[in-house]
A tleap script that builds the chain and sets N, CA, C and O, in Angstrom:
source leaprc.protein.ff14SB
mol = sequence {
  NILE GLY SER ILE ALA LEU TRP ARG SER PHE
  GLY GLY THR VAL PRO GLU THR ASP ARG MET
  ALA ALA ALA ARG LEU LEU GLN ALA ARG THR
  ALA GLN VAL SER GLU ALA LEU VAL GLU LYS
  THR LYS GLY MET GLU LEU THR GLN GLN GLU
  SER ILE ASP GLN LEU GLN GLU VAL GLN ASP
  GLN LEU GLN THR MET ARG LYS GLN PHE THR
  ALA GLN GLN ALA ASP THR LYS LYS LEU SER
  ASP GLN VAL THR ALA LEU THR GLU GLN VAL
  GLU GLY LEU ARG GLN SER LEU ALA SER ALA
  GLN ALA ASN GLU PRO ALA ALA GLU PRO GLU
  PRO ARG LYS ARG SER LYS ALA ALA ARG SER
  ALA ASN ARG LYS ARG HIE ARG SER ARG CGLY
}
set mol.1.N position { 191.667 84.787 136.283 }
set mol.1.CA position { 191.198 84.629 137.636 }
set mol.1.C position { 191.483 85.917 138.405 }
set mol.1.O position { 190.690 86.295 139.268 }
set mol.2.N position { 192.475 86.531 138.148 }
set mol.2.CA position { 192.798 87.771 138.829 }
set mol.2.C position { 191.784 88.846 138.530 }
set mol.2.O position { 191.444 89.649 139.399 }
set mol.3.N position { 191.300 88.867 137.309 }
set mol.3.CA position { 190.319 89.896 136.952 }
set mol.3.C position { 188.985 89.656 137.662 }
set mol.3.O position { 188.275 90.600 138.009 }
set mol.4.N position { 188.660 88.394 137.869 }
set mol.4.CA position { 187.416 88.085 138.591 }
set mol.4.C position { 187.549 88.534 140.035 }
set mol.4.O position { 186.626 89.138 140.582 }
set mol.5.N position { 188.654 88.255 140.643 }
set mol.5.CA position { 188.869 88.660 142.028 }
set mol.5.C position { 188.859 90.167 142.123 }
set mol.5.O position { 188.278 90.732 143.050 }
set mol.6.N position { 189.497 90.824 141.170 }
set mol.6.CA position { 189.546 92.273 141.160 }
set mol.6.C position { 188.119 92.844 140.967 }
set mol.6.O position { 187.735 93.811 141.625 }
set mol.7.N position { 187.373 92.243 140.079 }
set mol.7.CA position { 186.012 92.719 139.819 }
set mol.7.C position { 185.129 92.562 141.051 }
set mol.7.O position { 184.335 93.452 141.355 }
set mol.8.N position { 185.257 91.434 141.770 }
set mol.8.CA position { 184.455 91.191 142.975 }
set mol.8.C position { 184.865 92.138 144.096 }
set mol.8.O position { 184.019 92.535 144.898 }
set mol.9.N position { 186.056 92.487 144.166 }
set mol.9.CA position { 186.505 93.352 145.251 }
set mol.9.C position { 186.106 94.796 145.007 }
set mol.9.O position { 186.011 95.557 145.970 }
set mol.10.N position { 185.872 95.205 143.796 }
set mol.10.CA position { 185.479 96.575 143.495 }
set mol.10.C position { 183.978 96.736 143.242 }
set mol.10.O position { 183.591 97.556 142.410 }
set mol.11.N position { 183.148 95.999 143.915 }
set mol.11.CA position { 181.698 96.196 143.833 }
set mol.11.C position { 180.985 95.173 142.978 }
set mol.11.O position { 179.764 95.255 142.840 }
set mol.12.N position { 181.626 94.293 142.445 }
set mol.12.CA position { 180.943 93.265 141.691 }
set mol.12.C position { 180.204 92.347 142.636 }
set mol.12.O position { 180.643 92.138 143.767 }
set mol.13.N position { 179.110 91.804 142.201 }
set mol.13.CA position { 178.355 90.882 143.039 }
set mol.13.C position { 178.403 89.521 142.402 }
set mol.13.O position { 178.740 89.349 141.230 }
set mol.14.N position { 178.061 88.594 143.201 }
set mol.14.CA position { 178.062 87.221 142.719 }
set mol.14.C position { 176.854 87.066 141.791 }
set mol.14.O position { 175.743 87.425 142.182 }
set mol.15.N position { 177.032 86.558 140.610 }
set mol.15.CA position { 175.918 86.432 139.683 }
set mol.15.C position { 174.789 85.577 140.238 }
set mol.15.O position { 173.629 85.848 139.926 }
set mol.16.N position { 175.062 84.581 141.027 }
set mol.16.CA position { 174.005 83.749 141.601 }
set mol.16.C position { 173.133 84.566 142.540 }
set mol.16.O position { 171.920 84.362 142.572 }
set mol.17.N position { 173.697 85.464 143.288 }
set mol.17.CA position { 172.942 86.299 144.219 }
set mol.17.C position { 172.023 87.238 143.434 }
set mol.17.O position { 170.869 87.448 143.806 }
set mol.18.N position { 172.546 87.791 142.357 }
set mol.18.CA position { 171.724 88.657 141.512 }
set mol.18.C position { 170.547 87.882 140.915 }
set mol.18.O position { 169.421 88.375 140.853 }
set mol.19.N position { 170.834 86.683 140.490 }
set mol.19.CA position { 169.775 85.865 139.909 }
set mol.19.C position { 168.719 85.518 140.948 }
set mol.19.O position { 167.528 85.515 140.638 }
set mol.20.N position { 169.127 85.233 142.148 }
set mol.20.CA position { 168.172 84.903 143.212 }
set mol.20.C position { 167.317 86.119 143.560 }
set mol.20.O position { 166.110 85.988 143.761 }
set mol.21.N position { 167.924 87.281 143.631 }
set mol.21.CA position { 167.176 88.506 143.936 }
set mol.21.C position { 166.185 88.801 142.813 }
set mol.21.O position { 165.041 89.177 143.066 }
set mol.22.N position { 166.631 88.629 141.582 }
set mol.22.CA position { 165.748 88.870 140.441 }
set mol.22.C position { 164.587 87.875 140.433 }
set mol.22.O position { 163.454 88.232 140.112 }
set mol.23.N position { 164.880 86.633 140.787 }
set mol.23.CA position { 163.837 85.604 140.832 }
set mol.23.C position { 162.819 85.926 141.920 }
set mol.23.O position { 161.616 85.766 141.713 }
set mol.24.N position { 163.298 86.383 143.086 }
set mol.24.CA position { 162.385 86.746 144.173 }
set mol.24.C position { 161.516 87.943 143.770 }
set mol.24.O position { 160.315 87.969 144.039 }
set mol.25.N position { 162.134 88.920 143.130 }
set mol.25.CA position { 161.393 90.086 142.672 }
set mol.25.C position { 160.338 89.681 141.636 }
set mol.25.O position { 159.206 90.164 141.665 }
set mol.26.N position { 160.719 88.806 140.742 }
set mol.26.CA position { 159.787 88.308 139.733 }
set mol.26.C position { 158.641 87.533 140.374 }
set mol.26.O position { 157.492 87.655 139.950 }
set mol.27.N position { 158.950 86.740 141.390 }
set mol.27.CA position { 157.903 85.992 142.101 }
set mol.27.C position { 156.934 86.943 142.805 }
set mol.27.O position { 155.721 86.733 142.788 }
set mol.28.N position { 157.480 87.983 143.418 }
set mol.28.CA position { 156.636 88.954 144.120 }
set mol.28.C position { 155.710 89.668 143.128 }
set mol.28.O position { 154.520 89.840 143.390 }
set mol.29.N position { 156.268 90.075 142.000 }
set mol.29.CA position { 155.449 90.747 140.990 }
set mol.29.C position { 154.390 89.798 140.419 }
set mol.29.O position { 153.248 90.196 140.187 }
set mol.30.N position { 154.778 88.557 140.200 }
set mol.30.CA position { 153.835 87.558 139.692 }
set mol.30.C position { 152.696 87.350 140.686 }
set mol.30.O position { 151.534 87.233 140.295 }
set mol.31.N position { 153.036 87.307 141.966 }
set mol.31.CA position { 152.014 87.140 143.001 }
set mol.31.C position { 151.067 88.341 143.014 }
set mol.31.O position { 149.854 88.169 143.143 }
set mol.32.N position { 151.609 89.556 142.881 }
set mol.32.CA position { 150.769 90.755 142.853 }
set mol.32.C position { 149.822 90.742 141.648 }
set mol.32.O position { 148.631 91.033 141.762 }
set mol.33.N position { 150.391 90.398 140.499 }
set mol.33.CA position { 149.571 90.351 139.291 }
set mol.33.C position { 148.501 89.272 139.420 }
set mol.33.O position { 147.358 89.473 139.010 }
set mol.34.N position { 148.871 88.140 139.983 }
set mol.34.CA position { 147.907 87.050 140.174 }
set mol.34.C position { 146.780 87.480 141.100 }
set mol.34.O position { 145.611 87.206 140.829 }
set mol.35.N position { 147.127 88.151 142.191 }
set mol.35.CA position { 146.101 88.636 143.118 }
set mol.35.C position { 145.178 89.644 142.433 }
set mol.35.O position { 143.962 89.612 142.622 }
set mol.36.N position { 145.758 90.527 141.646 }
set mol.36.CA position { 144.949 91.514 140.928 }
set mol.36.C position { 144.018 90.815 139.938 }
set mol.36.O position { 142.853 91.190 139.803 }
set mol.37.N position { 144.531 89.807 139.254 }
set mol.37.CA position { 143.697 89.052 138.314 }
set mol.37.C position { 142.563 88.328 139.032 }
set mol.37.O position { 141.435 88.287 138.540 }
set mol.38.N position { 142.866 87.758 140.194 }
set mol.38.CA position { 141.834 87.067 140.975 }
set mol.38.C position { 140.742 88.057 141.380 }
set mol.38.O position { 139.555 87.750 141.272 }
set mol.39.N position { 141.140 89.241 141.844 }
set mol.39.CA position { 140.160 90.254 142.250 }
set mol.39.C position { 139.318 90.712 141.059 }
set mol.39.O position { 138.100 90.851 141.168 }
set mol.40.N position { 139.971 90.942 139.933 }
set mol.40.CA position { 139.225 91.358 138.741 }
set mol.40.C position { 138.284 90.255 138.274 }
set mol.40.O position { 137.164 90.530 137.846 }
set mol.41.N position { 138.735 89.021 138.357 }
set mol.41.CA position { 137.899 87.888 137.962 }
set mol.41.C position { 136.677 87.790 138.873 }
set mol.41.O position { 135.564 87.549 138.405 }
set mol.42.N position { 136.892 87.978 140.180 }
set mol.42.CA position { 135.765 87.963 141.116 }
set mol.42.C position { 134.778 89.085 140.787 }
set mol.42.O position { 133.564 88.885 140.812 }
set mol.43.N position { 135.315 90.261 140.482 }
set mol.43.CA position { 134.455 91.386 140.106 }
set mol.43.C position { 133.660 91.087 138.845 }
set mol.43.O position { 132.476 91.415 138.758 }
set mol.44.N position { 134.308 90.468 137.874 }
set mol.44.CA position { 133.620 90.106 136.631 }
set mol.44.C position { 132.552 89.050 136.881 }
set mol.44.O position { 131.472 89.105 136.292 }
set mol.45.N position { 132.851 88.089 137.752 }
set mol.45.CA position { 131.863 87.057 138.085 }
set mol.45.C position { 130.636 87.682 138.738 }
set mol.45.O position { 129.500 87.320 138.432 }
set mol.46.N position { 130.883 88.627 139.642 }
set mol.46.CA position { 129.779 89.306 140.322 }
set mol.46.C position { 128.935 90.096 139.315 }
set mol.46.O position { 127.706 90.032 139.340 }
set mol.47.N position { 129.599 90.830 138.442 }
set mol.47.CA position { 128.892 91.596 137.414 }
set mol.47.C position { 128.110 90.670 136.486 }
set mol.47.O position { 126.975 90.964 136.111 }
set mol.48.N position { 128.725 89.561 136.124 }
set mol.48.CA position { 128.060 88.597 135.247 }
set mol.48.C position { 126.822 88.016 135.929 }
set mol.48.O position { 125.781 87.861 135.290 }
set mol.49.N position { 126.924 87.696 137.210 }
set mol.49.CA position { 125.781 87.148 137.938 }
set mol.49.C position { 124.659 88.184 138.041 }
set mol.49.O position { 123.483 87.845 137.907 }
set mol.50.N position { 125.025 89.444 138.277 }
set mol.50.CA position { 124.015 90.504 138.326 }
set mol.50.C position { 123.317 90.629 136.974 }
set mol.50.O position { 122.100 90.801 136.910 }
set mol.51.N position { 124.088 90.541 135.903 }
set mol.51.CA position { 123.509 90.616 134.555 }
set mol.51.C position { 122.575 89.437 134.302 }
set mol.51.O position { 121.508 89.603 133.710 }
set mol.52.N position { 122.967 88.266 134.741 }
set mol.52.CA position { 122.125 87.073 134.579 }
set mol.52.C position { 120.821 87.244 135.353 }
set mol.52.O position { 119.745 86.924 134.849 }
set mol.53.N position { 120.926 87.751 136.584 }
set mol.53.CA position { 119.730 87.968 137.401 }
set mol.53.C position { 118.789 88.987 136.749 }
set mol.53.O position { 117.575 88.789 136.714 }
set mol.54.N position { 119.365 90.079 136.233 }
set mol.54.CA position { 118.545 91.093 135.571 }
set mol.54.C position { 117.887 90.526 134.318 }
set mol.54.O position { 116.715 90.795 134.052 }
set mol.55.N position { 118.631 89.751 133.556 }
set mol.55.CA position { 118.082 89.135 132.350 }
set mol.55.C position { 116.937 88.189 132.702 }
set mol.55.O position { 115.918 88.162 132.011 }
set mol.56.N position { 117.098 87.422 133.760 }
set mol.56.CA position { 116.042 86.506 134.187 }
set mol.56.C position { 114.789 87.282 134.588 }
set mol.56.O position { 113.669 86.878 134.276 }
set mol.57.N position { 114.993 88.399 135.282 }
set mol.57.CA position { 113.858 89.228 135.694 }
set mol.57.C position { 113.132 89.794 134.471 }
set mol.57.O position { 111.902 89.807 134.426 }
set mol.58.N position { 113.895 90.261 133.486 }
set mol.58.CA position { 113.292 90.795 132.263 }
set mol.58.C position { 112.542 89.693 131.516 }
set mol.58.O position { 111.453 89.928 130.992 }
set mol.59.N position { 113.116 88.502 131.465 }
set mol.59.CA position { 112.444 87.379 130.801 }
set mol.59.C position { 111.141 87.023 131.515 }
set mol.59.O position { 110.134 86.734 130.869 }
set mol.60.N position { 111.162 87.043 132.836 }
set mol.60.CA position { 109.940 86.765 133.599 }
set mol.60.C position { 108.869 87.819 133.309 }
set mol.60.O position { 107.699 87.491 133.113 }
set mol.61.N position { 109.285 89.090 133.285 }
set mol.61.CA position { 108.338 90.165 132.990 }
set mol.61.C position { 107.773 90.016 131.580 }
set mol.61.O position { 106.579 90.221 131.359 }
set mol.62.N position { 108.625 89.662 130.639 }
set mol.62.CA position { 108.179 89.468 129.259 }
set mol.62.C position { 107.167 88.329 129.172 }
set mol.62.O position { 106.163 88.440 128.469 }
set mol.63.N position { 107.427 87.243 129.880 }
set mol.63.CA position { 106.505 86.101 129.880 }
set mol.63.C position { 105.157 86.514 130.471 }
set mol.63.O position { 104.106 86.140 129.950 }
set mol.64.N position { 105.188 87.283 131.558 }
set mol.64.CA position { 103.955 87.768 132.179 }
set mol.64.C position { 103.187 88.662 131.204 }
set mol.64.O position { 101.968 88.547 131.077 }
set mol.65.N position { 103.902 89.546 130.524 }
set mol.65.CA position { 103.259 90.438 129.562 }
set mol.65.C position { 102.658 89.650 128.400 }
set mol.65.O position { 101.579 89.993 127.916 }
set mol.66.N position { 103.336 88.612 127.954 }
set mol.66.CA position { 102.800 87.781 126.872 }
set mol.66.C position { 101.499 87.109 127.305 }
set mol.66.O position { 100.535 87.058 126.542 }
set mol.67.N position { 101.481 86.596 128.533 }
set mol.67.CA position { 100.264 85.955 129.042 }
set mol.67.C position { 99.122 86.965 129.127 }
set mol.67.O position { 97.992 86.669 128.737 }
set mol.68.N position { 99.426 88.162 129.640 }
set mol.68.CA position { 98.399 89.193 129.747 }
set mol.68.C position { 97.898 89.608 128.364 }
set mol.68.O position { 96.701 89.824 128.170 }
set mol.69.N position { 98.804 89.717 127.421 }
set mol.69.CA position { 98.430 90.096 126.059 }
set mol.69.C position { 97.531 89.038 125.434 }
set mol.69.O position { 96.540 89.363 124.780 }
set mol.70.N position { 97.879 87.774 125.637 }
set mol.70.CA position { 97.064 86.681 125.103 }
set mol.70.C position { 95.668 86.703 125.720 }
set mol.70.O position { 94.671 86.527 125.021 }
set mol.71.N position { 95.603 86.921 127.034 }
set mol.71.CA position { 94.304 86.994 127.712 }
set mol.71.C position { 93.501 88.188 127.204 }
set mol.71.O position { 92.289 88.092 127.010 }
set mol.72.N position { 94.179 89.305 126.993 }
set mol.72.CA position { 93.492 90.496 126.496 }
set mol.72.C position { 92.967 90.264 125.081 }
set mol.72.O position { 91.870 90.710 124.745 }
set mol.73.N position { 93.737 89.576 124.263 }
set mol.73.CA position { 93.270 89.257 122.911 }
set mol.73.C position { 92.024 88.375 122.963 }
set mol.73.O position { 91.081 88.574 122.197 }
set mol.74.N position { 92.027 87.405 123.868 }
set mol.74.CA position { 90.864 86.519 124.005 }
set mol.74.C position { 89.642 87.318 124.452 }
set mol.74.O position { 88.542 87.111 123.941 }
set mol.75.N position { 89.835 88.234 125.411 }
set mol.75.CA position { 88.723 89.075 125.873 }
set mol.75.C position { 88.203 89.961 124.741 }
set mol.75.O position { 86.995 90.126 124.575 }
set mol.76.N position { 89.118 90.522 123.976 }
set mol.76.CA position { 88.727 91.380 122.858 }
set mol.76.C position { 87.933 90.596 121.826 }
set mol.76.O position { 86.934 91.090 121.304 }
set mol.77.N position { 88.365 89.388 121.531 }
set mol.77.CA position { 87.654 88.528 120.572 }
set mol.77.C position { 86.257 88.217 121.092 }
set mol.77.O position { 85.280 88.278 120.345 }
set mol.78.N position { 86.166 87.883 122.384 }
set mol.78.CA position { 84.871 87.558 122.986 }
set mol.78.C position { 83.923 88.760 122.898 }
set mol.78.O position { 82.759 88.616 122.523 }
set mol.79.N position { 84.435 89.944 123.248 }
set mol.79.CA position { 83.606 91.146 123.182 }
set mol.79.C position { 83.202 91.462 121.743 }
set mol.79.O position { 82.069 91.869 121.488 }
set mol.80.N position { 84.112 91.277 120.823 }
set mol.80.CA position { 83.803 91.507 119.409 }
set mol.80.C position { 82.700 90.567 118.934 }
set mol.80.O position { 81.785 90.979 118.220 }
set mol.81.N position { 82.795 89.312 119.335 }
set mol.81.CA position { 81.756 88.343 118.967 }
set mol.81.C position { 80.407 88.732 119.571 }
set mol.81.O position { 79.372 88.597 118.919 }
set mol.82.N position { 80.418 89.211 120.806 }
set mol.82.CA position { 79.175 89.630 121.453 }
set mol.82.C position { 78.566 90.839 120.746 }
set mol.82.O position { 77.352 90.908 120.555 }
set mol.83.N position { 79.416 91.790 120.361 }
set mol.83.CA position { 78.924 92.970 119.642 }
set mol.83.C position { 78.333 92.549 118.301 }
set mol.83.O position { 77.286 93.054 117.895 }
set mol.84.N position { 78.996 91.631 117.617 }
set mol.84.CA position { 78.480 91.131 116.338 }
set mol.84.C position { 77.118 90.472 116.531 }
set mol.84.O position { 76.195 90.712 115.753 }
set mol.85.N position { 76.990 89.643 117.564 }
set mol.85.CA position { 75.714 88.963 117.829 }
set mol.85.C position { 74.616 89.977 118.143 }
set mol.85.O position { 73.493 89.848 117.655 }
set mol.86.N position { 74.935 90.981 118.955 }
set mol.86.CA position { 73.937 92.007 119.284 }
set mol.86.C position { 73.545 92.810 118.047 }
set mol.86.O position { 72.373 93.137 117.858 }
set mol.87.N position { 74.515 93.120 117.221 }
set mol.87.CA position { 74.222 93.855 115.987 }
set mol.87.C position { 73.289 93.056 115.093 }
set mol.87.O position { 72.360 93.610 114.506 }
set mol.88.N position { 73.531 91.762 114.988 }
set mol.88.CA position { 72.664 90.896 114.183 }
set mol.88.C position { 71.255 90.847 114.763 }
set mol.88.O position { 70.275 90.863 114.018 }
set mol.89.N position { 71.150 90.787 116.085 }
set mol.89.CA position { 69.830 90.759 116.721 }
set mol.89.C position { 69.080 92.068 116.493 }
set mol.89.O position { 67.885 92.060 116.198 }
set mol.90.N position { 69.784 93.190 116.631 }
set mol.90.CA position { 69.147 94.493 116.406 }
set mol.90.C position { 68.677 94.594 114.957 }
set mol.90.O position { 67.569 95.061 114.692 }
set mol.91.N position { 69.507 94.162 114.035 }
set mol.91.CA position { 69.123 94.191 112.617 }
set mol.91.C position { 67.913 93.294 112.365 }
set mol.91.O position { 67.018 93.662 111.605 }
set mol.92.N position { 67.882 92.134 112.990 }
set mol.92.CA position { 66.729 91.238 112.865 }
set mol.92.C position { 65.464 91.884 113.394 }
set mol.92.O position { 64.401 91.766 112.783 }
set mol.93.N position { 65.571 92.568 114.529 }
set mol.93.CA position { 64.408 93.271 115.081 }
set mol.93.C position { 63.947 94.392 114.156 }
set mol.93.O position { 62.746 94.594 113.981 }
set mol.94.N position { 64.880 95.115 113.569 }
set mol.94.CA position { 64.511 96.189 112.639 }
set mol.94.C position { 63.756 95.624 111.437 }
set mol.94.O position { 62.724 96.156 111.027 }
set mol.95.N position { 64.284 94.553 110.891 }
set mol.95.CA position { 63.629 93.935 109.733 }
set mol.95.C position { 62.246 93.410 110.104 }
set mol.95.O position { 61.298 93.549 109.331 }
set mol.96.N position { 62.132 92.815 111.271 }
set mol.96.CA position { 60.843 92.297 111.733 }
set mol.96.C position { 59.843 93.435 111.914 }
set mol.96.O position { 58.683 93.312 111.523 }
set mol.97.N position { 60.288 94.532 112.501 }
set mol.97.CA position { 59.426 95.688 112.699 }
set mol.97.C position { 59.008 96.286 111.356 }
set mol.97.O position { 57.843 96.633 111.166 }
set mol.98.N position { 59.944 96.405 110.436 }
set mol.98.CA position { 59.623 96.953 109.109 }
set mol.98.C position { 58.637 96.048 108.388 }
set mol.98.O position { 57.719 96.533 107.725 }
set mol.99.N position { 58.814 94.757 108.509 }
set mol.99.CA position { 57.912 93.799 107.869 }
set mol.99.C position { 56.518 93.886 108.484 }
set mol.99.O position { 55.520 93.847 107.764 }
set mol.100.N position { 56.443 94.001 109.795 }
set mol.100.CA position { 55.149 94.091 110.475 }
set mol.100.C position { 54.429 95.375 110.093 }
set mol.100.O position { 53.212 95.372 109.908 }
set mol.101.N position { 55.166 96.463 109.973 }
set mol.101.CA position { 54.548 97.738 109.600 }
set mol.101.C position { 54.068 97.701 108.153 }
set mol.101.O position { 53.046 98.306 107.826 }
set mol.102.N position { 54.782 97.008 107.297 }
set mol.102.CA position { 54.387 96.912 105.886 }
set mol.102.C position { 53.122 96.076 105.740 }
set mol.102.O position { 52.325 96.337 104.839 }
set mol.103.N position { 52.917 95.095 106.583 }
set mol.103.CA position { 51.750 94.214 106.500 }
set mol.103.C position { 50.495 94.833 107.108 }
set mol.103.O position { 49.393 94.391 106.784 }
set mol.104.N position { 50.616 95.822 107.963 }
set mol.104.CA position { 49.456 96.453 108.595 }
set mol.104.C position { 48.883 97.501 107.652 }
set mol.104.O position { 49.628 98.237 107.004 }
set mol.105.N position { 47.514 97.568 107.573 }
set mol.105.CA position { 46.934 98.636 106.743 }
set mol.105.C position { 47.200 99.976 107.402 }
set mol.105.O position { 47.263 100.095 108.626 }
set mol.106.N position { 47.350 100.954 106.576 }
set mol.106.CA position { 47.625 102.281 107.114 }
set mol.106.C position { 46.371 102.785 107.811 }
set mol.106.O position { 45.316 102.879 107.183 }
set mol.107.N position { 46.457 103.094 109.032 }
set mol.107.CA position { 45.310 103.568 109.804 }
set mol.107.C position { 45.176 105.062 109.591 }
set mol.107.O position { 46.144 105.816 109.697 }
set mol.108.N position { 43.918 105.484 109.280 }
set mol.108.CA position { 43.677 106.908 109.107 }
set mol.108.C position { 43.474 107.514 110.476 }
set mol.108.O position { 42.829 106.924 111.343 }
set mol.109.N position { 44.011 108.659 110.658 }
set mol.109.CA position { 43.844 109.281 111.979 }
set mol.109.C position { 42.391 109.662 112.201 }
set mol.109.O position { 41.752 110.212 111.304 }
set mol.110.N position { 41.872 109.384 113.360 }
set mol.110.CA position { 40.492 109.704 113.707 }
set mol.110.C position { 40.415 111.167 114.107 }
set mol.110.O position { 41.354 111.720 114.680 }
set mol.111.N position { 39.272 111.790 113.793 }
set mol.111.CA position { 39.147 113.194 114.202 }
set mol.111.C position { 39.100 113.282 115.721 }
set mol.111.O position { 38.659 112.367 116.416 }
set mol.112.N position { 39.564 114.397 116.191 }
set mol.112.CA position { 39.596 114.576 117.642 }
set mol.112.C position { 38.183 114.744 118.165 }
set mol.112.O position { 37.370 115.473 117.597 }
set mol.113.N position { 37.920 114.072 119.228 }
set mol.113.CA position { 36.594 114.175 119.841 }
set mol.113.C position { 36.712 115.091 121.042 }
set mol.113.O position { 37.606 114.963 121.879 }
set mol.114.N position { 35.759 116.031 121.089 }
set mol.114.CA position { 35.765 116.936 122.228 }
set mol.114.C position { 34.661 116.526 123.198 }
set mol.114.O position { 33.637 115.964 122.811 }
set mol.115.N position { 34.894 116.812 124.395 }
set mol.115.CA position { 33.881 116.468 125.400 }
set mol.115.C position { 32.643 117.348 125.212 }
set mol.115.O position { 32.707 118.407 124.588 }
set mol.116.N position { 31.512 116.888 125.767 }
set mol.116.CA position { 30.259 117.637 125.657 }
set mol.116.C position { 30.397 119.012 126.293 }
set mol.116.O position { 29.864 119.992 125.773 }
set mol.117.N position { 31.085 119.090 127.380 }
set mol.117.CA position { 31.242 120.368 128.071 }
set mol.117.C position { 32.001 121.348 127.196 }
set mol.117.O position { 31.663 122.531 127.148 }
set mol.118.N position { 33.019 120.868 126.507 }
set mol.118.CA position { 33.803 121.752 125.646 }
set mol.118.C position { 32.962 122.217 124.469 }
set mol.118.O position { 33.069 123.369 124.047 }
set mol.119.N position { 32.117 121.324 123.928 }
set mol.119.CA position { 31.275 121.701 122.796 }
set mol.119.C position { 30.217 122.730 123.215 }
set mol.119.O position { 29.979 123.711 122.510 }
set mol.120.N position { 29.600 122.496 124.351 }
set mol.120.CA position { 28.558 123.430 124.785 }
set mol.120.C position { 29.161 124.780 125.155 }
set mol.120.O position { 28.531 125.815 124.939 }
set mol.121.N position { 30.358 124.783 125.702 }
set mol.121.CA position { 31.006 126.046 126.031 }
set mol.121.C position { 31.334 126.799 124.755 }
set mol.121.O position { 31.239 128.025 124.706 }
set mol.122.N position { 31.713 126.076 123.747 }
set mol.122.CA position { 32.044 126.683 122.468 }
set mol.122.C position { 30.784 127.287 121.840 }
set mol.122.O position { 30.850 128.374 121.267 }
set mol.123.N position { 29.645 126.606 121.938 }
set mol.123.CA position { 28.387 127.104 121.386 }
set mol.123.C position { 27.946 128.383 122.091 }
set mol.123.O position { 27.452 129.324 121.469 }
set mol.124.N position { 28.138 128.388 123.397 }
set mol.124.CA position { 27.741 129.562 124.173 }
set mol.124.C position { 28.560 130.773 123.740 }
set mol.124.O position { 28.033 131.882 123.659 }
set mol.125.N position { 29.834 130.568 123.465 }
set mol.125.CA position { 30.673 131.689 123.048 }
set mol.125.C position { 30.213 132.234 121.699 }
set mol.125.O position { 30.196 133.444 121.472 }
set mol.126.N position { 29.839 131.311 120.806 }
set mol.126.CA position { 29.388 131.753 119.488 }
set mol.126.C position { 28.070 132.533 119.594 }
set mol.126.O position { 27.892 133.518 118.877 }
set mol.127.N position { 27.162 132.126 120.451 }
set mol.127.CA position { 25.862 132.789 120.603 }
set mol.127.C position { 26.008 134.168 121.228 }
set mol.127.O position { 25.298 135.107 120.868 }
set mol.128.N position { 26.934 134.276 122.166 }
set mol.128.CA position { 27.088 135.548 122.847 }
set mol.128.C position { 27.744 136.589 121.942 }
set mol.128.O position { 27.581 137.787 122.178 }
set mol.129.N position { 28.443 136.188 120.967 }
set mol.129.CA position { 29.097 137.125 120.060 }
set mol.129.C position { 28.078 137.726 119.088 }
set mol.129.O position { 28.207 138.883 118.686 }
set mol.130.N position { 27.126 136.987 118.735 }
set mol.130.CA position { 26.234 137.363 117.670 }
set mol.130.C position { 25.012 138.027 118.062 }
set mol.130.O position { 24.199 138.379 117.207 }
savepdb mol mol.pdb
quit
């Protein structure tokens, strides 16, 4: 008992007081860490929500592009079908024309007919030369 009294009188502290101070310090640090975690969690939630919003926007754009692509494919198919139909019609007309030309007798070209005035003028030139 004397050593305890001697120890307390020369700067020793009561162990309960030290424990209370340490507990308060630990509580303060725990509160600081908790606040920091709450702030970081809020920041992560905000970042996560921004990422979700961006992803939703990209998904919407992708859906719009898919619809446009599908419509463009349908238009391309329609135009292709129209070109095919026109090609078939042109080919049919060619065959019809070739068949009609084959069935017609070959017409001989008629000699060129000159007007009376041209013939008489030509005769006058021949007479004047001779």
